Kinemage of the C-alpha trace (Angstrom):
@kinemage 1
@onewidth
@group {chain A} dominant
@subgroup {mainchain}
@vectorlist {calphas} color= white
{ca unk a 1} P 86.367 45.335 104.942
{ca unk a 2} L 84.140 47.626 102.347
{ca unk a 3} L 85.954 51.146 101.588
{ca unk a 4} L 88.455 51.700 98.728
{ca unk a 5} L 91.508 52.132 100.900
{ca unk a 6} L 94.272 49.803 99.054
{ca unk a 7} L 96.804 48.988 101.550
{ca unk a 8} L 99.725 46.883 100.864
{ca unk a 9} L 99.560 47.598 97.470
{ca unk a 10} L 103.060 48.348 95.938
{ca unk a 11} L 104.504 46.901 99.598
{ca unk a 12} L 106.491 43.909 99.067
{ca unk a 13} L 109.374 44.833 101.750
{ca unk a 14} L 109.401 42.037 104.266
{ca unk a 15} L 111.175 41.722 107.847
{ca unk a 16} L 113.376 39.115 106.627
{ca unk a 17} L 114.930 41.411 103.709
{ca unk a 18} L 115.330 43.956 106.495
{ca unk a 19} L 117.163 41.872 108.403
{ca unk a 20} L 119.511 40.836 106.055
{ca unk a 21} L 120.124 44.451 105.563
{ca unk a 22} L 121.087 45.378 109.043
{ca unk a 23} L 123.299 42.325 109.225
{ca unk a 24} L 125.602 44.155 106.615
{ca unk a 25} L 125.796 47.131 108.967
{ca unk a 26} L 126.364 45.740 112.664
{ca unk a 27} L 128.535 43.164 112.400
{ca unk a 28} L 126.810 40.941 111.044
{ca unk a 29} L 124.196 41.284 113.696
{ca unk a 30} L 121.863 38.400 113.836
{ca unk a 31} L 118.687 39.371 114.627
{ca unk a 32} L 115.871 36.628 114.646
{ca unk a 33} L 115.484 34.065 117.762
{ca unk a 34} L 117.973 35.884 119.496
{ca unk a 35} L 118.370 33.761 123.123
{ca unk a 36} L 115.789 31.466 121.778
{ca unk a 37} L 113.085 34.079 121.288
{ca unk a 38} L 111.521 32.989 118.444
{ca unk a 39} L 111.186 35.693 115.825
{ca unk a 40} L 112.469 38.415 118.069
{ca unk a 41} L 114.563 41.203 117.784
{ca unk a 42} L 113.390 41.446 114.453
{ca unk a 43} L 109.324 41.363 114.637
{ca unk a 44} L 109.255 43.961 118.057
{ca unk a 45} L 112.193 46.248 115.699
{ca unk a 46} L 109.804 45.702 113.495
{ca unk a 47} L 106.372 46.401 114.622
{ca unk a 48} L 108.085 49.552 116.906
{ca unk a 49} L 109.471 51.207 113.605
{ca unk a 50} L 105.911 50.486 111.550
{ca unk a 51} L 104.011 52.308 114.498
{ca unk a 52} L 106.606 54.860 114.557
{ca unk a 53} L 106.015 55.645 111.155
{ca unk a 54} L 102.590 55.848 110.976
{ca unk a 55} L 101.709 57.151 114.488
{ca unk a 56} L 102.614 60.534 113.826
{ca unk a 57} L 100.072 63.203 112.648
{ca unk a 58} L 100.729 63.411 109.125
{ca unk a 59} L 98.054 62.162 106.677
{ca unk a 60} L 100.342 59.812 104.836
{ca unk a 61} L 98.505 59.643 100.834
{ca unk a 62} L 99.476 55.196 101.001
{ca unk a 63} L 97.415 55.247 104.105
{ca unk a 64} L 94.568 56.396 104.032
{ca unk a 65} L 91.231 54.420 103.993
{ca unk a 66} L 88.060 55.895 102.725
{ca unk a 67} L 84.126 55.024 104.092
{ca unk a 68} L 81.609 56.344 101.868
{ca unk a 69} L 81.472 59.090 99.452
{ca unk a 70} L 78.693 60.948 97.186
{ca unk a 71} L 78.754 58.559 94.907
{ca unk a 72} L 77.420 55.826 96.748
{ca unk a 73} L 77.970 53.292 93.550
{ca unk a 74} L 81.677 53.099 94.415
{ca unk a 75} L 82.116 54.148 98.279
{ca unk a 76} L 79.107 52.009 99.999
{ca unk a 77} L 80.449 52.299 103.181
{ca unk a 78} L 79.018 55.512 104.871
{ca unk a 79} L 77.154 56.370 107.618
{ca unk a 80} L 73.467 57.495 107.082
{ca unk a 81} L 72.165 59.870 110.407
{ca unk a 82} L 68.798 60.122 112.391
{ca unk a 83} L 66.515 62.590 114.300
{ca unk a 84} L 68.086 63.446 117.243
{ca unk a 85} L 71.498 60.669 117.549
{ca unk a 86} L 74.663 62.494 118.009
{ca unk a 87} L 76.445 59.271 118.886
{ca unk a 88} L 76.713 56.487 116.122
{ca unk a 89} L 78.027 52.988 116.255
{ca unk a 90} L 79.403 52.215 112.610
{ca unk a 91} L 80.989 48.972 110.900
{ca unk a 92} L 80.667 49.439 107.216
{ca unk a 93} L 77.308 49.160 106.502
{ca unk a 94} L 73.861 51.221 106.813
{ca unk a 95} L 70.100 50.333 106.665
{ca unk a 96} L 67.949 53.440 105.357
{ca unk a 97} L 64.880 55.064 104.145
{ca unk a 98} L 65.075 58.114 102.582
{ca unk a 99} L 62.969 61.585 102.411
{ca unk a 100} L 62.988 61.125 98.579
{ca unk a 101} L 61.355 57.836 98.244
{ca unk a 102} L 57.450 56.766 98.275
{ca unk a 103} L 57.466 57.988 102.163
{ca unk a 104} L 56.122 61.255 101.994
{ca unk a 105} L 59.003 63.792 103.569
{ca unk a 106} L 58.909 64.667 107.113
{ca unk a 107} L 55.545 62.161 108.148
{ca unk a 108} L 57.448 59.271 108.717
{ca unk a 109} L 60.731 58.490 110.116
{ca unk a 110} L 63.843 58.870 107.852
{ca unk a 111} L 67.093 58.332 108.037
{ca unk a 112} L 68.851 54.935 109.181
{ca unk a 113} L 71.371 53.206 111.965
{ca unk a 114} L 74.273 50.668 111.551
{ca unk a 115} L 73.893 46.998 110.454
{ca unk a 116} L 75.643 44.788 112.422
{ca unk a 117} L 78.641 42.651 111.957
{ca unk a 118} L 78.633 39.732 109.627
{ca unk a 119} L 81.200 36.993 111.906
{ca unk a 120} L 84.585 36.368 110.887
{ca unk a 121} L 88.207 36.300 112.456
{ca unk a 122} L 90.548 39.470 111.936
{ca unk a 123} L 94.071 39.136 112.417
{ca unk a 124} L 96.661 41.736 113.366
{ca unk a 125} L 100.307 40.436 113.217
{ca unk a 126} L 99.896 37.594 116.582
{ca unk a 127} L 96.844 38.546 117.484
{ca unk a 128} L 93.421 36.631 115.719
{ca unk a 129} L 90.354 37.669 117.272
{ca unk a 130} L 87.301 36.054 116.273
{ca unk a 131} L 84.444 38.309 116.391
{ca unk a 132} L 80.454 37.858 116.362
{ca unk a 133} L 77.771 40.307 116.372
{ca unk a 134} L 78.743 43.892 118.839
{ca unk a 135} L 74.141 43.127 119.884
{ca unk a 136} L 74.137 39.207 119.943
{ca unk a 137} L 73.931 36.815 123.041
{ca unk a 138} L 70.476 37.142 124.988
{ca unk a 139} L 66.511 37.174 124.163
{ca unk a 140} L 65.888 40.831 123.562
{ca unk a 141} L 62.915 42.352 124.820
{ca unk a 142} L 58.973 40.554 124.630
{ca unk a 143} L 58.859 39.334 120.888
{ca unk a 144} L 62.954 39.221 119.747
{ca unk a 145} L 66.385 37.582 119.749
{ca unk a 146} L 69.658 38.850 119.627
{ca unk a 147} L 70.978 37.009 116.039
{ca unk a 148} L 74.076 35.915 115.680
{ca unk a 149} L 75.004 37.655 112.231
{ca unk a 150} L 73.060 41.492 110.926
{ca unk a 151} L 71.477 40.143 108.197
{ca unk a 152} L 69.892 36.428 108.664
{ca unk a 153} L 67.203 35.357 105.579
{ca unk a 154} L 64.430 33.155 106.181
{ca unk a 155} L 63.764 30.427 103.369
{ca unk a 156} L 60.733 29.519 104.648
{ca unk a 157} L 59.255 32.910 105.361
{ca unk a 158} L 60.684 34.610 101.963
{ca unk a 159} L 61.743 36.956 104.991
{ca unk a 160} L 65.173 39.010 106.258
{ca unk a 161} L 65.826 40.594 109.733
{ca unk a 162} L 68.197 42.983 109.780
{ca unk a 163} L 70.048 43.895 112.893
{ca unk a 164} L 71.239 47.065 114.582
{ca unk a 165} L 73.907 48.048 116.136
{ca unk a 166} L 71.484 51.575 117.544
{ca unk a 167} L 67.997 51.976 117.737
{ca unk a 168} L 66.451 52.055 114.567
{ca unk a 169} L 63.952 55.198 113.861
{ca unk a 170} L 61.048 52.827 112.164
{ca unk a 171} L 57.535 53.033 113.388
{ca unk a 172} L 54.407 51.343 112.596
{ca unk a 173} L 53.634 53.919 110.205
{ca unk a 174} L 56.669 52.704 108.245
{ca unk a 175} L 55.684 49.254 107.537
{ca unk a 176} L 54.405 49.009 103.869
{ca unk a 177} L 54.866 52.963 103.637
{ca unk a 178} L 58.905 53.249 103.172
{ca unk a 179} L 60.967 51.546 100.997
{ca unk a 180} L 64.090 50.364 102.856
{ca unk a 181} L 67.889 50.593 101.392
{ca unk a 182} L 70.797 48.660 102.598
{ca unk a 183} L 74.261 49.503 101.876
{ca unk a 184} L 77.905 48.201 103.023
{ca unk a 185} L 77.157 44.860 103.970
{ca unk a 186} L 79.450 41.832 103.000
{ca unk a 187} L 77.093 39.805 100.870
{ca unk a 188} L 76.122 41.775 97.753
{ca unk a 189} L 72.205 40.288 97.307
{ca unk a 190} L 71.193 42.311 100.106
{ca unk a 191} L 72.574 45.829 98.856
{ca unk a 192} L 70.500 47.904 97.568
{ca unk a 193} L 72.324 49.967 94.151
{ca unk a 194} L 72.821 53.388 93.707
{ca unk a 195} L 72.269 54.412 89.803
{ca unk a 196} L 72.835 57.683 87.963
{ca unk a 197} L 72.756 59.353 84.378
{ca unk a 198} L 75.886 61.932 83.815
{ca unk a 199} L 73.828 63.301 80.988
{ca unk a 200} L 70.910 63.868 82.730
{ca unk a 201} L 72.367 64.849 86.349
{ca unk a 202} L 69.921 62.549 87.947
{ca unk a 203} L 70.726 59.604 90.000
{ca unk a 204} L 68.309 56.739 91.979
{ca unk a 205} L 68.259 53.919 94.314
{ca unk a 206} L 66.910 50.489 92.974
{ca unk a 207} L 66.660 46.868 95.278
{ca unk a 208} L 64.471 48.657 97.807
{ca unk a 209} L 62.743 46.077 99.964
{ca unk a 210} L 59.398 46.615 101.780
{ca unk a 211} L 58.940 46.898 105.558
{ca unk a 212} L 57.320 44.019 106.777
{ca unk a 213} L 57.279 44.144 110.929
{ca unk a 214} L 59.482 45.604 113.684
{ca unk a 215} L 60.085 43.242 116.327
{ca unk a 216} L 61.890 45.819 118.382
{ca unk a 217} L 64.299 48.838 118.250
{ca unk a 218} L 67.157 46.889 117.011
{ca unk a 219} L 65.499 44.888 114.328
{ca unk a 220} L 63.141 45.040 111.120
{ca unk a 221} L 61.837 42.661 108.939
{ca unk a 222} L 61.843 43.043 105.249
{ca unk a 223} L 60.604 41.399 102.376
{ca unk a 224} L 62.645 38.646 100.362
{ca unk a 225} L 62.938 39.155 96.616
{ca unk a 226} L 64.076 36.891 93.541
{ca unk a 227} L 67.662 38.250 94.523
{ca unk a 228} L 67.285 36.304 97.543
{ca unk a 229} L 65.516 33.218 97.206
{ca unk a 230} L 65.484 30.507 94.334
{ca unk a 231} L 63.966 27.506 94.243
{ca unk a 232} L 65.600 24.840 92.582
{ca unk a 233} L 64.911 22.554 89.524
{ca unk a 234} L 67.922 21.174 87.993
{ca unk a 235} L 71.762 20.614 89.178
{ca unk a 236} L 74.426 19.511 87.159
{ca unk a 237} L 78.498 19.680 87.089
{ca unk a 238} L 81.641 20.034 85.040
{ca unk a 239} L 84.853 20.603 85.204
{ca unk a 240} L 84.294 22.112 89.271
{ca unk a 241} L 81.526 24.208 88.033
{ca unk a 242} L 78.034 23.727 89.613
{ca unk a 243} L 75.133 24.907 87.492
{ca unk a 244} L 71.708 24.720 89.461
{ca unk a 245} L 68.996 25.790 87.017
{ca unk a 246} L 66.423 28.877 89.877
{ca unk a 247} L 64.223 31.040 88.280
{ca unk a 248} L 65.659 34.578 90.143
{ca unk a 249} L 67.739 38.130 89.302
{ca unk a 250} L 70.588 36.610 91.594
{ca unk a 251} L 74.187 38.701 90.190
{ca unk a 252} L 77.589 37.433 90.246
{ca unk a 253} L 79.597 37.540 93.994
{ca unk a 254} L 76.088 36.844 95.420
{ca unk a 255} L 76.747 34.517 99.186
{ca unk a 256} L 74.199 31.791 98.883
{ca unk a 257} L 73.441 28.624 101.118
{ca unk a 258} L 71.362 25.811 100.678
{ca unk a 259} L 68.482 24.257 102.145
{ca unk a 260} L 66.242 21.314 101.428
{ca unk a 261} L 68.072 19.801 98.450
{ca unk a 262} L 67.221 16.446 97.695
{ca unk a 263} L 69.304 14.028 95.574
{ca unk a 264} L 72.645 16.415 96.180
{ca unk a 265} L 71.964 16.332 99.502
{ca unk a 266} L 75.747 17.414 100.663
{ca unk a 267} L 75.195 20.725 99.406
{ca unk a 268} L 73.075 21.459 102.648
{ca unk a 269} L 74.194 23.633 104.601
{ca unk a 270} L 76.919 24.964 101.879
{ca unk a 271} L 77.542 28.613 101.227
{ca unk a 272} L 78.724 29.396 97.687
{ca unk a 273} L 80.172 32.736 95.917
{ca unk a 274} L 77.980 33.058 92.483
{ca unk a 275} L 80.105 32.843 89.318
{ca unk a 276} L 77.398 33.778 86.935
{ca unk a 277} L 74.122 34.394 86.818
{ca unk a 278} L 71.017 34.966 84.574
{ca unk a 279} L 67.073 34.491 84.962
{ca unk a 280} L 67.780 30.566 84.304
{ca unk a 281} L 70.624 29.267 86.563
{ca unk a 282} L 73.339 30.562 88.258
{ca unk a 283} L 76.797 29.207 88.736
{ca unk a 284} L 79.649 28.060 91.081
{ca unk a 285} L 82.677 26.334 92.084
{ca unk a 286} L 81.997 23.275 93.522
{ca unk a 287} L 82.232 23.316 97.216
{ca unk a 288} L 85.136 20.822 97.964
{ca unk a 289} L 84.475 17.295 98.999
{ca unk a 290} L 81.055 17.822 97.694
{ca unk a 291} L 80.002 14.872 94.552
{ca unk a 292} L 77.266 16.234 92.110
{ca unk a 293} L 74.526 13.911 90.824
{ca unk a 294} L 73.650 15.574 87.663
{ca unk a 295} L 69.909 15.907 86.657
{ca unk a 296} L 66.227 17.048 88.753
{ca unk a 297} L 66.649 17.816 92.360
{ca unk a 298} L 64.491 20.279 94.825
{ca unk a 299} L 65.582 22.702 97.621
{ca unk a 300} L 65.825 25.829 98.133
{ca unk a 301} L 68.887 28.646 97.534
{ca unk a 302} L 69.160 31.731 99.349
{ca unk a 303} L 71.504 34.344 100.416
{ca unk a 304} L 73.575 33.543 103.349
{ca unk a 305} L 73.853 35.179 106.411
{ca unk a 306} L 75.305 38.945 106.367
{ca unk a 307} L 76.306 42.184 107.869
{ca unk a 308} L 78.837 44.767 107.807
{ca unk a 309} L 82.142 43.906 107.215
{ca unk a 310} L 83.649 45.770 110.227
{ca unk a 311} L 86.465 48.232 110.558
{ca unk a 312} L 89.622 46.922 112.107
{ca unk a 313} L 92.469 48.790 111.105
{ca unk a 314} L 91.465 52.458 112.502
{ca unk a 315} L 94.359 54.553 113.783
{ca unk a 316} L 92.660 58.422 113.586
{ca unk a 317} L 90.197 60.700 111.448
{ca unk a 318} L 91.865 62.481 109.146
{ca unk a 319} L 88.941 63.886 107.443
{ca unk a 320} L 85.157 63.613 106.933
{ca unk a 321} L 81.750 65.185 105.082
{ca unk a 322} L 78.603 65.014 104.770
{ca unk a 323} L 76.533 64.172 101.476
{ca unk a 324} L 72.978 64.654 100.861
{ca unk a 325} L 71.886 61.341 100.039
{ca unk a 326} L 68.226 62.009 100.172
{ca unk a 327} L 68.675 64.100 96.959
{ca unk a 328} L 67.769 62.591 92.915
{ca unk a 329} L 70.513 65.023 90.821
{ca unk a 330} L 74.094 63.424 90.227
{ca unk a 331} L 76.118 63.912 91.635
{ca unk a 332} L 74.757 64.569 95.226
{ca unk a 333} L 75.635 67.552 96.779
{ca unk a 334} L 78.930 67.634 99.371
{ca unk a 335} L 80.316 69.470 101.422
{ca unk a 336} L 82.955 68.920 103.998
{ca unk a 337} L 83.308 69.001 108.218
{ca unk a 338} L 85.999 69.202 110.297
{ca unk a 339} L 87.537 66.202 111.677
{ca unk a 340} L 88.581 66.102 115.438
{ca unk a 341} L 89.559 64.588 117.916
{ca unk a 342} L 87.426 64.433 120.648
{ca unk a 343} L 83.485 66.076 120.651
{ca unk a 344} L 81.056 66.899 123.800
{ca unk a 345} L 77.959 65.795 124.022
{ca unk a 346} L 75.925 68.905 122.661
{ca unk a 347} L 71.997 68.299 122.576
{ca unk a 348} L 71.133 71.690 121.116
{ca unk a 349} L 71.346 72.939 117.480
{ca unk a 350} L 74.374 75.842 117.570
{ca unk a 351} L 73.782 76.630 113.706
{ca unk a 352} L 77.816 76.161 113.552
{ca unk a 353} L 79.489 74.145 111.196
{ca unk a 354} L 79.280 70.060 112.228
{ca unk a 355} L 82.206 68.725 113.233
{ca unk a 356} L 82.979 64.495 113.510
{ca unk a 357} L 85.378 62.533 115.900
{ca unk a 358} L 85.746 59.002 116.627
{ca unk a 359} L 85.677 58.993 119.659
{ca unk a 360} L 85.653 54.910 120.667
{ca unk a 361} L 87.054 51.988 118.546
{ca unk a 362} L 85.895 49.046 120.900
{ca unk a 363} L 88.341 46.769 118.570
{ca unk a 364} L 86.056 44.358 116.832
{ca unk a 365} L 84.655 46.139 113.966
{ca unk a 366} L 82.681 48.653 115.832
{ca unk a 367} L 84.060 52.764 115.769
{ca unk a 368} L 81.587 54.933 117.367
{ca unk a 369} L 81.173 58.171 115.142
{ca unk a 370} L 79.914 62.168 117.811
{ca unk a 371} L 78.696 64.598 115.642
{ca unk a 372} L 79.354 68.321 117.256
{ca unk a 373} L 75.457 68.642 117.885
{ca unk a 374} L 72.390 65.455 116.763
{ca unk a 375} L 70.904 66.656 113.208
{ca unk a 376} L 66.857 67.589 112.767
{ca unk a 377} L 64.462 65.146 110.420
{ca unk a 378} L 66.469 65.682 107.224
{ca unk a 379} L 69.000 62.529 107.424
{ca unk a 380} L 72.621 63.173 106.087
{ca unk a 381} L 75.139 60.695 104.903
{ca unk a 382} L 78.658 61.258 105.816
{ca unk a 383} L 81.504 59.752 104.768
{ca unk a 384} L 85.531 59.401 107.320
{ca unk a 385} L 88.651 58.790 105.106
{ca unk a 386} L 91.203 57.241 107.984
{ca unk a 387} L 94.732 56.437 108.807
{ca unk a 388} L 94.992 53.061 109.009
{ca unk a 389} L 96.813 51.760 112.093
{ca unk a 390} L 99.993 49.853 111.904
{ca unk a 391} L 99.974 45.884 112.211
{ca unk a 392} L 102.022 43.504 114.159
{ca unk a 393} L 104.585 41.058 112.820
{ca unk a 394} L 105.167 37.660 113.259
{ca unk a 395} L 107.034 36.129 111.353
{ca unk a 396} L 110.096 37.242 108.621
{ca unk a 397} L 107.650 37.299 105.733
{ca unk a 398} L 105.550 39.829 107.473
{ca unk a 399} L 105.195 42.534 104.498
{ca unk a 400} L 105.399 46.118 106.247
{ca unk a 401} L 103.078 48.339 105.889
{ca unk a 402} L 104.907 50.465 104.212
{ca unk a 403} L 105.493 51.828 100.209
{ca unk a 404} L 108.577 50.229 98.398
{ca unk a 405} L 109.698 54.402 96.865
{ca unk a 406} L 109.668 54.867 100.699
{ca unk a 407} L 111.637 51.603 102.047
{ca unk a 408} L 114.829 54.252 102.592
{ca unk a 409} L 113.134 55.724 105.028
{ca unk a 410} L 112.311 52.290 107.031
{ca unk a 411} L 116.185 51.151 106.301
{ca unk a 412} L 117.525 54.563 108.228
{ca unk a 413} L 114.924 53.742 111.151
{ca unk a 414} L 115.295 50.164 111.596
{ca unk a 415} L 119.143 50.555 111.140
{ca unk a 416} L 118.760 52.912 114.244
{ca unk a 417} L 116.998 50.353 116.160
{ca unk a 418} L 119.032 47.510 115.301
{ca unk a 419} L 122.276 49.516 116.668
{ca unk a 420} L 120.331 49.719 120.162
{ca unk a 421} L 120.015 46.116 120.493
{ca unk a 422} L 123.975 46.093 118.678
{ca unk a 423} L 126.259 48.385 120.543
{ca unk a 424} L 123.747 49.720 122.713
{ca unk a 425} L 121.809 52.844 122.971
{ca unk a 426} L 124.262 55.244 124.079
{ca unk a 427} L 126.962 54.542 121.057
{ca unk a 428} L 128.372 56.387 118.822
{ca unk a 429} L 127.339 54.557 116.145
{ca unk a 430} L 123.468 55.018 117.809
{ca unk a 431} L 123.253 58.284 118.260
{ca unk a 432} L 124.967 59.061 114.928
{ca unk a 433} L 122.200 56.475 113.270
{ca unk a 434} L 119.080 58.382 114.963
{ca unk a 435} L 119.851 61.939 113.324
{ca unk a 436} L 120.280 59.830 109.871
{ca unk a 437} L 116.993 58.311 110.636
{ca unk a 438} L 115.345 61.585 111.942
{ca unk a 439} L 116.507 63.367 108.269
{ca unk a 440} L 115.110 60.292 106.219
{ca unk a 441} L 111.884 60.636 108.090
{ca unk a 442} L 111.507 64.670 107.266
{ca unk a 443} L 112.354 64.142 103.515
{ca unk a 444} L 109.592 61.712 103.555
{ca unk a 445} L 107.399 64.234 105.429
{ca unk a 446} L 108.195 66.598 103.049
{ca unk a 447} L 107.350 64.545 99.866
{ca unk a 448} L 103.441 63.806 101.306
{ca unk a 449} L 103.389 67.592 101.709
{ca unk a 450} L 104.701 68.973 98.908
{ca unk a 451} L 100.957 70.039 97.422
{ca unk a 452} L 101.154 72.655 100.499
{ca unk a 453} L 103.900 74.711 98.936
{ca unk a 454} L 101.703 75.576 96.112
{ca unk a 455} L 98.858 76.279 98.212
{ca unk a 456} L 100.665 79.078 99.782
{ca unk a 457} L 102.243 80.210 96.331
{ca unk a 458} L 98.890 80.386 95.350
{ca unk a 459} L 96.258 82.069 97.314
{ca unk a 460} L 92.775 81.526 96.788
{ca unk a 461} L 91.736 84.827 96.745
{ca unk a 462} L 93.858 87.879 96.538
{ca unk a 463} L 95.144 90.015 99.715
{ca unk a 464} L 93.468 93.195 97.687
{ca unk a 465} L 90.268 92.306 97.328
């Protein structure tokens, strides 16, 4: 997932380590495979405790995930608005046009929509979910069809088609006039780049794309660049690394697929991650099972199918902000907006401060966000920070989504739940431990909320102003 949250950093406590501690305090009660049930009751107890700790309306710093920000170079997963839309499906990537591009402001549609998913498999504990595109399946409209990935490159025409989660805003007039930008997709080969100059306090986007055609309301076709495709002249391998001679502007980390290769036909259909790239050649780890014959070869390497990474660990919306993505200054102007639980549809402009809610989590990587009112012709970008939901556990080696420096809370909470198994819910020991667990949790909550005391002591404005 494209975000700045680093969940599970400094988190090493396993179910097994906690079960070993519980045994010491519950007369050597076993917590795994009781009654022949695999992993139980420890996996259930641990899942319950992790969920209880993270479901509280407390913005734990270690558990927050940020999507987007007013420096798109470091936070590229932002949502872009379009005129008249109040609800937005979002999976972590956007495709859009700016008013400060070659498109004259106010004369052609600007803004954008969210890119459809890059298929994959998501696992949360026991649950393994293979997912495809959100908009997929049958033929759409008289000329278009649903794709199996949010972005698919056609090496024959040197174009690629973007599939959206919502209808896009572009019209025939945008063709040949608007420069299209992409941000947040899994394959870096498709992403545009935000650059800035701190001294001049200016910024701009590079790697934009020319709009070629508009098949329907959910698809656009963009012209490819040498960053997405290259003709092969020579292939050689040594030490497990393959070098391909090709003129292009690819970059390390790009995902590339091969087609039409002659001598080294084993590469056809393979997708590789570039290790190095310059104007004349690229290198990558030789795919398993492929034997490279050094020498002249042919064929094409092109950007592999891609799309949005998906958002699978959304718990609850903690905060939100809008920033002026059209602005050519640096830093981009940004304003916080209210993050709320739910909003009613509102198709009039109230002029009130904007609010945002997450109205639905479809469970397949796509979230539905709603603004308190639709925006006008001037598009904005929105960043969101949320608390990650608790995972499910399926083995003694599963790691708690909880930092090591607060592991005392885990121990007290697990001991309380473990005593329910060992002694029963109404036992004196269980009731006493429930109180100890509550005290430990309160201590952790206070440690996360320390800064609020400073704000109370030092108000923003004097009361005598």
